[in-house]
Every structure is written in structure tokens, then in C-alpha cells.
C-alpha positions as MATLAB code, in Angstrom:
seq = 'MDFAKPGGISFEFFPPKSDLGEQNLWQSISELTELSPHFVSVTYGAGGSTRDRTLRITRRIKTETNLFPVAHLTCVGAAKSELIDIIKTLQNDGVTALMALRGDPPQGADSTWDKHPSGLSYAVELVALAKELGIKDIGVAAFPDKHPESPSKQFDIEVLKSKQDAGASFAITQLFFDVDSYFQLLEQARSAGISIPIIPGIMPLTEAKQLEKFSQLAGAPMPDDVKEYFSFANYDSTEVSKRGISFATEFARKLLLGGAPSIHLYTMNKSTAAKQVSMNLIS';
ca = [
       4.451 -106.826  -33.102;
       4.431 -110.488  -32.075;
       2.637 -112.199  -34.949;
       3.067 -115.546  -33.196;
       0.797 -114.430  -30.341;
      -1.389 -117.479  -29.658;
      -5.138 -117.364  -30.092;
      -5.393 -113.882  -31.552;
      -7.916 -112.688  -34.120;
      -7.153 -110.273  -36.943;
      -9.263 -108.775  -39.719;
      -8.766 -107.850  -43.362;
     -10.490 -104.945  -45.107;
     -10.314 -103.636  -48.653;
     -10.446 -100.051  -49.979;
     -13.992  -99.270  -51.199;
     -14.509  -97.583  -54.550;
     -16.975  -94.966  -53.291;
     -17.411  -92.527  -50.426;
     -20.495  -94.439  -49.253;
     -18.517  -97.664  -49.264;
     -15.853  -95.978  -47.181;
     -18.472  -94.808  -44.660;
     -19.755  -98.379  -44.368;
     -16.205  -99.640  -43.928;
     -15.594  -97.290  -41.024;
     -18.790  -98.460  -39.390;
     -17.522 -102.043  -39.639;
     -14.102 -101.081  -38.301;
     -15.759  -99.314  -35.372;
     -17.868 -102.372  -34.534;
     -14.904 -104.760  -34.735;
     -12.534 -102.549  -32.741;
     -14.248 -103.557  -29.492;
     -12.978 -107.116  -30.045;
      -9.375 -105.868  -29.664;
      -8.029 -107.605  -32.766;
      -4.349 -108.489  -32.876;
      -4.000 -106.422  -36.056;
      -5.994 -105.335  -39.099;
      -4.837 -105.366  -42.709;
      -5.911 -103.205  -45.630;
      -5.611 -104.646  -49.127;
      -3.992 -102.690  -51.913;
      -5.693 -101.162  -54.907;
      -3.220 -100.759  -57.756;
      -5.265  -98.076  -59.524;
      -4.701  -94.412  -58.716;
      -7.860  -93.512  -56.770;
      -8.089  -96.914  -55.079;
      -4.415  -96.734  -54.153;
      -5.044  -93.351  -52.533;
      -7.931  -94.827  -50.541;
      -5.682  -97.656  -49.349;
      -3.146  -95.180  -48.019;
      -5.809  -92.911  -46.530;
      -7.620  -95.749  -44.756;
      -4.388  -97.185  -43.387;
      -3.368  -93.715  -42.178;
      -6.711  -93.179  -40.435;
      -6.519  -96.551  -38.722;
      -3.060  -95.651  -37.433;
      -3.918  -92.124  -36.293;
      -7.571  -92.375  -35.224;
      -7.837  -95.825  -33.624;
      -5.815  -98.018  -31.282;
      -5.622 -100.768  -33.913;
      -2.343 -102.014  -35.388;
      -2.520 -101.591  -39.194;
      -0.781 -103.794  -41.744;
      -0.762 -102.239  -45.212;
      -0.822 -104.454  -48.294;
       1.455 -103.563  -51.199;
       1.764 -105.302  -54.566;
       4.072 -105.106  -57.562;
       1.139 -104.520  -59.929;
       1.499 -101.587  -62.314;
       4.181  -99.763  -60.351;
       7.774  -98.792  -61.009;
      10.249  -99.565  -58.256;
      10.530  -95.838  -57.566;
       6.759  -95.654  -56.982;
       6.906  -98.581  -54.565;
       9.686  -96.840  -52.666;
       7.592  -93.659  -52.437;
       4.569  -95.608  -51.146;
       6.625  -97.403  -48.505;
       8.141  -94.102  -47.358;
       4.668  -92.528  -47.211;
       3.470  -95.376  -44.998;
       6.517  -94.978  -42.773;
       5.895  -91.245  -42.449;
       2.346  -92.111  -41.349;
       3.762  -94.350  -38.624;
       2.895  -97.653  -40.309;
       5.560 -100.247  -39.503;
       4.040 -103.437  -40.958;
       3.517 -104.419  -44.577;
       2.112 -107.346  -46.551;
       4.469 -107.721  -49.538;
       2.663 -109.412  -52.432;
       3.180 -109.804  -56.147;
      -0.529 -109.276  -56.779;
      -2.838 -110.591  -59.476;
      -2.708 -109.314  -63.064;
      -4.925 -106.214  -63.545;
      -7.083 -108.122  -66.051;
      -7.821 -110.848  -63.502;
      -6.193 -113.907  -61.970;
      -6.660 -115.953  -65.157;
      -4.668 -113.551  -67.339;
      -0.908 -113.448  -67.863;
       1.284 -111.607  -65.383;
       3.366 -108.827  -66.923;
       5.711 -106.771  -64.768;
       5.956 -103.007  -65.027;
       8.934 -102.118  -67.265;
      10.652 -100.485  -64.293;
       9.006 -102.597  -61.623;
       9.437 -105.827  -59.692;
       8.486 -109.325  -60.833;
       8.168 -111.267  -57.589;
       7.029 -110.785  -54.019;
      10.471 -111.781  -52.733;
      11.887 -108.672  -54.434;
       9.313 -106.498  -52.673;
      10.155 -108.158  -49.354;
      13.827 -107.337  -49.870;
      12.981 -103.745  -50.816;
      10.774 -103.228  -47.761;
      13.473 -104.713  -45.543;
      16.094 -102.443  -47.081;
      13.899  -99.405  -46.411;
      13.489 -100.346  -42.754;
      10.003 -101.868  -42.555;
       9.976 -103.784  -39.274;
       7.268 -106.402  -39.850;
       6.883 -107.877  -43.339;
       4.125 -110.348  -44.140;
       3.815 -112.587  -47.192;
       1.282 -114.962  -48.713;
       1.309 -118.722  -48.139;
      -0.704 -121.295  -50.063;
      -2.298 -124.359  -48.410;
      -3.605 -125.246  -51.868;
      -1.043 -124.919  -54.643;
      -0.657 -121.468  -56.168;
      -2.473 -121.511  -59.540;
       0.762 -120.677  -61.379;
       3.004 -122.987  -59.367;
       4.296 -126.316  -60.724;
       4.009 -127.974  -57.306;
       3.406 -127.456  -53.596;
       7.107 -128.078  -53.031;
       7.867 -125.117  -55.273;
       5.514 -122.991  -53.149;
       7.482 -124.031  -50.064;
      10.751 -123.042  -51.716;
       9.294 -119.650  -52.620;
       8.056 -119.133  -49.052;
      11.519 -120.020  -47.735;
      13.099 -117.471  -50.080;
      10.702 -114.807  -48.801;
      11.596 -115.641  -45.204;
      15.297 -115.435  -46.075;
      14.703 -112.031  -47.709;
      13.194 -110.643  -44.507;
       9.586 -111.812  -44.138;
       8.553 -112.153  -40.492;
       5.101 -113.722  -40.873;
       2.779 -115.225  -43.478;
      -0.981 -115.259  -43.990;
      -2.557 -117.993  -46.077;
      -4.790 -117.547  -49.030;
      -8.370 -118.749  -48.624;
      -8.765 -122.520  -48.183;
     -11.461 -124.978  -47.085;
      -9.584 -128.094  -45.951;
      -7.984 -128.111  -42.500;
      -5.559 -130.851  -43.525;
      -4.134 -128.709  -46.330;
      -3.060 -126.105  -43.768;
      -1.370 -128.620  -41.489;
       0.379 -130.226  -44.457;
       1.667 -126.784  -45.422;
       2.823 -126.181  -41.861;
       4.632 -129.524  -41.682;
       6.355 -129.005  -45.038;
       7.317 -125.462  -44.095;
       8.891 -126.456  -40.785;
      10.761 -129.325  -42.470;
      12.171 -126.805  -44.955;
      13.462 -124.528  -42.205;
      10.626 -122.009  -42.335;
      10.074 -120.757  -38.802;
       7.909 -117.646  -39.287;
       4.286 -117.758  -38.047;
       1.883 -118.957  -40.745;
      -1.551 -117.526  -39.962;
      -4.574 -119.188  -41.605;
      -6.908 -116.862  -43.497;
     -10.625 -117.670  -43.272;
     -13.678 -116.101  -44.880;
     -17.118 -116.717  -43.350;
     -19.275 -117.555  -46.383;
     -22.612 -115.899  -45.698;
     -24.096 -115.299  -49.158;
     -25.164 -117.705  -51.893;
     -23.126 -115.836  -54.510;
     -20.007 -116.418  -52.417;
     -20.689 -120.150  -52.400;
     -20.953 -120.211  -56.181;
     -17.800 -118.150  -56.636;
     -15.548 -119.996  -54.235;
     -16.776 -123.478  -55.092;
     -15.392 -122.851  -58.591;
     -12.173 -121.139  -57.534;
      -9.176 -122.951  -58.979;
      -6.753 -121.857  -56.283;
      -8.972 -122.858  -53.355;
     -10.899 -126.046  -54.151;
     -13.936 -126.639  -51.971;
     -14.138 -130.265  -50.727;
     -17.305 -132.213  -51.498;
     -18.283 -132.467  -47.824;
     -18.147 -128.676  -47.519;
     -20.272 -128.265  -50.641;
     -22.762 -130.753  -49.207;
     -22.870 -128.922  -45.870;
     -23.837 -125.692  -47.589;
     -26.187 -127.380  -50.059;
     -28.663 -127.986  -47.242;
     -29.099 -124.219  -46.988;
     -30.808 -124.424  -50.390;
     -29.802 -120.805  -51.138;
     -31.933 -119.504  -48.267;
     -30.085 -116.337  -47.229;
     -30.680 -116.762  -43.496;
     -29.629 -120.403  -43.522;
     -26.565 -119.720  -45.685;
     -25.416 -117.064  -43.219;
     -26.080 -119.316  -40.226;
     -24.170 -122.211  -41.753;
     -21.360 -119.950  -42.929;
     -20.758 -118.571  -39.444;
     -20.979 -122.037  -37.903;
     -18.582 -123.528  -40.455;
     -16.037 -120.717  -40.044;
     -16.188 -121.035  -36.250;
     -15.573 -124.789  -36.212;
     -12.948 -124.491  -38.945;
     -11.066 -121.896  -36.898;
     -11.341 -123.971  -33.715;
      -9.807 -126.999  -35.430;
      -6.964 -124.871  -36.740;
      -6.239 -123.295  -33.357;
      -6.414 -126.636  -31.545;
      -4.049 -128.096  -34.127;
      -1.424 -125.436  -33.585;
      -2.303 -122.439  -35.767;
      -0.923 -119.311  -34.067;
      -4.042 -117.200  -34.652;
      -6.861 -116.602  -37.144;
      -7.109 -113.946  -39.860;
     -10.672 -113.232  -40.991;
     -11.441 -111.869  -44.443;
     -14.346 -109.552  -43.602;
     -15.401 -108.256  -47.044;
     -15.807 -104.970  -45.103;
     -18.777 -106.368  -43.169;
     -18.717 -106.744  -39.425;
     -21.613 -109.072  -38.570;
     -20.167 -112.465  -39.507;
     -16.606 -111.620  -38.472;
     -17.834 -110.370  -35.105;
     -19.980 -113.439  -34.483;
     -17.195 -115.868  -35.404;
     -14.778 -113.983  -33.152;
     -17.216 -114.003  -30.236;
     -17.855 -117.716  -30.750;
     -14.125 -118.387  -30.518;
     -13.714 -116.218  -27.433;
     -16.620 -117.820  -25.553;
];
């Protein structure tokens, strides 16, 4: 897979916690398939039943659609032997691409990270393991805004370089709201010898509760001008959705015009906004 393919669109989904949620997810996948996305990723649930759904959904995407699946895997709550088994299961299902992530602590991003007694501590270790087991395409996280646990952006760059050196072939950014922060990341990365594609991750904000959540998110600060743009929606659901789609479209256009290889859309398992943004970019 050429993750540097210019102008492509990709989508992220997460494993639902219920059968109904899974039905709704497949409806969204069906509706977005017609856009011929570059690839689709499925996030990883560390818990037993959610983990099984992750593997099942990824398997179905591989076997029942013409989409290219990228499976997420984290170090959370798993022994190294379990991670090896999961990677081998994915390989047996024909999945050749993996997002190798440390993952957030089970109690939430604000709690302390504790590794499994027989597990891995860092994403770079998971990258090396996946590479050793023969995974062809390995993706990692990149941070336009400093990682909440990082001492500096320069440290984030050094970590990204170590992941590239361990075998990572592409990166997808965490959520961000300032175009300049992405291009600063890109410039610093290239200066440090990082050559892998760094794909910006964008979420169309279409609900008032999303605005409240992400405006307070420590790892992805929302600039004042963005807050002001959405404030005019005055929590009207239709206007919030309209502005969210418009903002995501223009944000993506600026990134692509500035040199971003492609756009990765966080769908929240809903097709409407992701489809509209994609169609806006294509037209």
C-alpha cells in the first residue's frame, strides 16, 4: 500500500459495544465504500469482548469488501505473547497493515500508564514486534500538538524518528485544530530525517457535545478563532453540523494544498459528515 498517495481519503471506525451498534457501523461502512477510500482503520478495544469485535470487524472488511483495512493494536493490558497471537490472527485473516500504538491507560487518558507485567511499555516496541513478525505496513501516531505526557515537541519528534527507525512506514496525527501546528510538525520531522508520510487526522465536529469535549481537551487545544466560529451556531444542532462540515472541508483543503499527502477522517462510525466532507473535497 502506498500511504503517500496524494489526495486520498481514508476513514477510521471503532468497534461498537453492542450488536445494534455493529449493525449501524456496517451501514456506515457500506455508504462510505462508494467513495473508494484509500484505506480504512479500525481502532482497538483492549477489553475481551471489544477486542473480539475489533478482530471480527477487521476480518469482515478484509473478506467481504474491497476496502484495505488497517487494524489498530495497543500495548494496553496485554502480555507480549497475547500481542503476538493477535498479530498472527490478523495475518491469517489476510490483514497486512497495522497501527502500532501504546494506547491510553484503561482508567482514562488522565490516569497513570502502567504496563502489563509481561507486556510492552512503548509503541516503538510494538512497531519492532510487528516488523519482526512480518507486518508489511506499520502505522504510528504523530502529534501536531505536544503529547500530554511529553516534555516537549522536540521529544515527540525524537520518538517519531525512533518509530520510523524501528519499522514504521506511515504516521497518522492525533486530532488537532490548527493548520500551522501540522506544518510545523512536518517541517521538524523532515529536518530530523523522518521521511514517512504523515497523514493529518480530522474529525468533523457536528454535535454540540463534541464542541464542549474537544474545546477542553488538553492534547488538542482549540484556537480561539475556531471556538468563535462554532459559537455562532449557538448550540443549534443543524447549524453546528453545517459549520462542522464546512470547517472540516476547508481545514482539509488547506492541509492538502500545503503538502499533506492525504486526509484521514475520524468518522465516529457515522457516514453523513464524513461522506459530505469527502464529496466536497472531490468536487
